[in-house]
N, C-alpha and C positions, 0 to 999 in steps of 0.2 A: 687426461683423465680416462680411466677405464670403467667398463660396466660389465655385469654378468647377466646373460640371458639364461634363465633357468626354467626348465620344464619339470614341474613337480609331480608328486603323486606316484613316484617310482620307489619300489623297495630296493634297498642297497644290500650288498653282501660282500664280505671279504675281510682282509686284515689291513690294518693301518698302523704305522709307527709314529708316535708323537715326535715332534721336533725338539731340539734343545730349548730350554726355558728362556724366553725373552727377558723376563724380569731379572733372572740371575745373570744372564749374559751382559746386560748393561752395567751391572755392578762390577763383575769380574774384569771386563775390558778396561774400565777406568782404573782398576787396581794395578795394572801393568805400569802405570806412571810412578809407582812407589819404589821401583828398583831400576838400576841400570843394567841388570842382568837379564838373560833370556827367559821369557815366560811363554810356555806352550799351552794353548787352550783348545780343547776338542769338544765336539758336539755343539758347535756354534750354529744357531739357526740362520739360514739364509733369508732374512727378512729385512725390510726397508730400514727400520729404525736401527738395527744392529749394523748394517752395512754403512749407514750414515755415520755412526759412532766410530767405526773402524777408519773411515775416511778422515774424520776429524782428528783422530789420533795420529794418522799419517801426516796430516797437515801440520800438526804440532811438532813434528820431527821424529816421531816414533817409527822405527824400522819395522815394517810389516811384511811377513813372508807367509804366503798361503801354501800350506803343505798339501792339503786336499780339500774337498768340498766343505768339510766342517771343521777343519783344524788349521790354526794359524800360530805362527811364532811372532812374538813382539819383543823388541829391544828398545827401551827408552833411555839410551845413553847420550843422546844429543837433542834434548828437548829445547825448542826455540821459544823462549819466553816473550820475545818481541811479537810473535804471532798473535798473542792475546790482545794486542792493540789494533789488529788489522780488520779491514772491512770483511775479508773472507771469513775470519773467525766469527764476526758478528752474524754473518749469514748462516754458516754451518752450525755454530753453537746454538743459535736461536731456532733451528729447524726441528729439534727434538728435545723432549723433556729430560731424557736420560743424560744429556750433556751436563746437567747440574752436578753429577757425581765425579766430574774431573776436578772439581774445586778442592775437595778434601785432600786427595793425593798431591795436587800441585802445592797447596798450602803447606802440607807436611814436609815435602821434600825440598821445595824451592822458596818457601816463605811468602809466596804470593799466589793469588788465584783471581780469576775473573770469569764472568759468564754473562752474556746478554740474557734478557728475560726469555726463558726457554719456552718452546712450543709444546706440542702434544695434543691429546684429546681435549675437546671443549666439553667437559662434563661437569663444570662447576668450578668453584674456587679451589685452587691448588696452591696454597701459600707455601713460602719457602722459609718461614720464620725458624722452624725447627733446625734447619741446616745452619743458619748463620748465628743464631743464639748459641748453638753448641760450639761453633768455632770461637765465638767471643769468650765463652767459658774457658777455652783453652788458651786464651790470651791474645787472640787475633783482633785486629781492628777492621770493622766492617763499614762500607759506605755504599749506598744505593744512589746512583745518579738518575734522578727522575727525568732529566732532560733527554738522555740517550738510552734510558732503560737498561743500564748496565750495573751489575753487581760486582763490587771490588772488595777484596779481602787481603789483608797483609798481616804477617806474624812471623818474624824472623826466628823466634824461639818459643815454640809452643810448650806449655807446661800442663801436666795432668791436672784434672779437676773432678770434683763430684758434681753431677748434674742430674736433673730430673727432666726428661723430655716432656714437653707439653702435649705431645701426641706421639703415639707409637708408629711414627712414620718409617717405612722400610727404607726409602732412599735417604731420609734424614739420618737414620741410625747408621746406615752404610757410610755416608759421608763423614760423620763424626768419628766412627770407628777407624776409618782409614787415616784421618788426621791424627787421631790419638795414638796410632800404632808407632809413630816416630816422635811423639812428644816426650819431653823429659818428665819422669815420674809416673804416677799411677792415675788412671782415669776410671771412674765408676759411672756407668750410665744406667739410671733407673728408668723404668717404663720404656725400655728399648724394644724395638720390633724383634720378633724371634721366628719369622717365617723361614722355611727351609732354604730359601735363596740367601737370606742373611746368614744363616748357619753355614752355608757353603762358602760365602765370602770369608767368614771368620776362620774356617778350616784352611782355606787357601792361604790366608795371611799367616796363620800359624806355621804352615809348611814353608813359608818364606822366611821364618825366623821371628815372627811376632809372638807376643805373649798375651793371649786373650783367653779368659776363662768365663764360665757361665754360659757357654754357647748352647742355645736352645731354650734359654730362660729369658725373662725380661729384665735381668740384672747382669750386665756385662762389666767385667773388670779387665782393663787393658793396661799392662805394664809396658811403658814405652821402651823401644830399643833404638839403637843408633843407626842401624842399617838393615835393610831387607834384601834377601837374595832371590834368585830366579826359582821357578818351580814349574810343575806340570799340573794341569787341572782339567777335569772333565765336568761339563755342565749337566745338570739333572734333566730328565724329561719334563716337558712343559705341562704343569698340572692344569692350566687353563685350557690347553688343547684337549687334554684327556677328558675334562668335564664337558667340553663342547661336543666331543665325539659320543659321549654317553647320551647327551641330550639329542644329538642327531639320530642315533639309533632308535631311541624311543619315539621321536616325532614321526619318523618315516616308516615305523613298524618293520625295522630291519634287524638282521643279525650281523653284528660287527665285532670283530676281535681287535682289541687295542693292545698292541705288543709293547713289552718292556716299559711298563708304566712307572716303575719306581714306587711300588705300592706303599712302602713304609713312609714315604714322604707326602702322601696324599691327604693325611689328616682326616677330617670329617667329610670330605668331598663325596666319597662313595655313599656314606650313610645318609647324607642330605638328599641325594638323588633317590635313594631307597624310600625316603619319606614321601616322595611323589609317586611311589608304587612301581618304580623301575627296578626290574630284576637284573642282577649281574652275577657272574660266576668268576671267581678268581682261580686261575690255574698258573701256578708258579708266579711269575711276574707279569702275566697277561690278564686282562680283563675281558671277559666275553659278555656282550650284551645280547641276550636272545630276543627273538621276535616276540612281541606281545601285542595281541589284538586290543587289549585295554590295560591301562595302569591307573590305579586309584590313589588319590592323595589321602594321607593319614589325617586324622584330627587329633587335637589334644585329648588327654584322658577324660576331661569333662565334656567332650563332644564339640568344643568350640573350634573355630576355623584355625588351621595351622598357620603360623607365621614363620617365614624364613627371612632372616636378617643377616647382614654382614657384620663382622666383628674382627678385631685384631687376632692374629694367629695365637692359639689354635682354633679360633672361630672360623666361620665360613668366609672365604675370600670375596670381596666385592666384585672382582672381575667376572665371577660366574653368576651373579644375580640376574643379569640379562638373559643368560641361557636358561636358568631355572624358570624365569617368567614365561618365556616363549614355549617351553616344554609343557608348562602347566595348562596352556590353552587347549590342549587336546586330551588332558587327563580327565578322570572322573572325580568331581569334587572341586573345592575352592581353596584358595590360599592367599594370604596377604604377604606381599613382597615389600620388605622395608629396607630401602637403600639409605643407610645412615650417613655414609661418608660424602657422597657427591649429590648435590641438589639438582643436577641437570641430566643425570644418567638415565632416568626413566622416560625422558621426553620422546623417545622413539616409539612409544606404544601406540601413538596415533596411526602409524603405518600398520601395526597388527590389527587395530580396530578396523581400518579400511579393508583388511583382508578377511574380516568376519569374526575376529576374536572378541570374546566377551570380557572386557577389562574396564575397571573403573579406576581412573587416576585420581586418587584421593587428595594428594598434594605432591609437591616436587619429590618427596622422599618415599611415598607409599602408593602401591597399586594393588587392587584386589582383582584376582583372576578367577573367573568362573569357568571351569573346565567344560569342554563340549563333548568329552568322552567319544571322540571321533564321529559323533552323529552328524556334525556339520563341518565338513572339511574347510580349511582356509582356501581362499581364492587368490590366484595370481594377480598382482598389480604392478605398477611402476612406482619405484621409490628411490630415495637417496639416503645413504647411510651417514650418520653424523660422527661415529667414532668406531674404534676397532671392535669392541665387544658387541655393540649394537649391530654392527655390520654382520658379524657371524650369526647373531641371533636372527636377523632378517633373512640371511641365507638359509638357515635351518628351516625357518618358516616357509620360504619359497620352495624348498626341496620337498616339503610335505604337502604343499598346496595343490589344488587342481588348476590346471592351465599353466600359462607362461607368466613369469615375473621378470621384470627388468630392474636390476639394482645398480644405481649409479654411484660414483665416488668409491669404487671398491679398492682404490689405492689405500684407503684407510685400513681395509682388511689386510692388505699386503704388508702393512707396517707390523703386524703381529702374527700372521699365519703364512707359513712357507708353502708356496705353490699349491694353495688350497684347492684351486679348480682342477688341476691335473690329478692331484691325489684323490679327490672325490670321484673323478671320472673312473678311476680304477676300481671303485666300489660299485660302479653302475650308475652314477649320477649323470643326468643330462644337463650339462652346464657349459656355456660357451663364453669366452672372454671377448669383449668388443672394445677396441681401442678407438 
């Protein structure tokens, strides 16, 4: 287990390039199982969860060839179905939540899929009903073994169906779309997720010969095809990293230029940070966050306290609410943060309160932040991060705080942020990794 020793209170300056999008990479990598031809993927982030998934694919029999730091070739022409019954599969498949998305491609191409109960962040209930109900609509038979915590699915001949997802789950939509791509007939998915990463998956599948329409909307129509071919695909910049860097610049009173952000795919992320009073300048595809001595939170038209809540795309992504919360602690004004999706994701605020932040945790889903307007700096403490997004939020807090902070369990941060300590040191951050 690793820790970060952070000396805060330093202004940062420079340019930083966001990594490839983690949430897209996990979907795209699973999609290579849909064809026996070569698939080349670039801008793959070098982060723990992605490397674990690539290792899992290799163990399944997928030929993996690393071309350069961020580009790989995959050929899934000799997939070993017996591996699904192995102890090694139980260990590797259960180590990350993204492994659930191998089930749809395996079911579509081989008529069988299995996965142990997947791991991931402990941020509340993260049910898998959407995935398996969707598979059942396509004609598969599902079984969950409560003794060994294994999900099994079989369906030798999937058929298109009309379905309404009970939640607009990104991974659930991705899994069902991949299964439906090779099903017989037409599938319509109402209340589908439409995040940019899901759009990217659909475009990649179409380039492989799939027939998917409605991309970018919450109604997808998939006309099944018999076979998919190889393709080349480039992953988008990670919008969560971009939002994190916006918050970092504001909290540390720094000027940071975020390069090549893929602005057209950011949705309301920039405007949401602007509601906190954070200025930004767009120059071509770069975002410049200038130094600001103060930033003031907007109110609603009637003067009431601003609420920022997560919502399905094109709403605000839940992965950035932790960042918004920590940034608000040094703003002028107050804001209510409403985390609708996960009931345990706000429980890291006790660490911020120990650092001197003025936060009222109303209930598991809501927290009120009273901004200190930089009048009372946060103070460095020793803390442990519970998940990826909370970890980066605490890191941002530590970089803005007076004195030294020690953040334990930063392996969680490594799951979603590539070489974050060395990249921040190039901006002038004083951060040391302790193993």
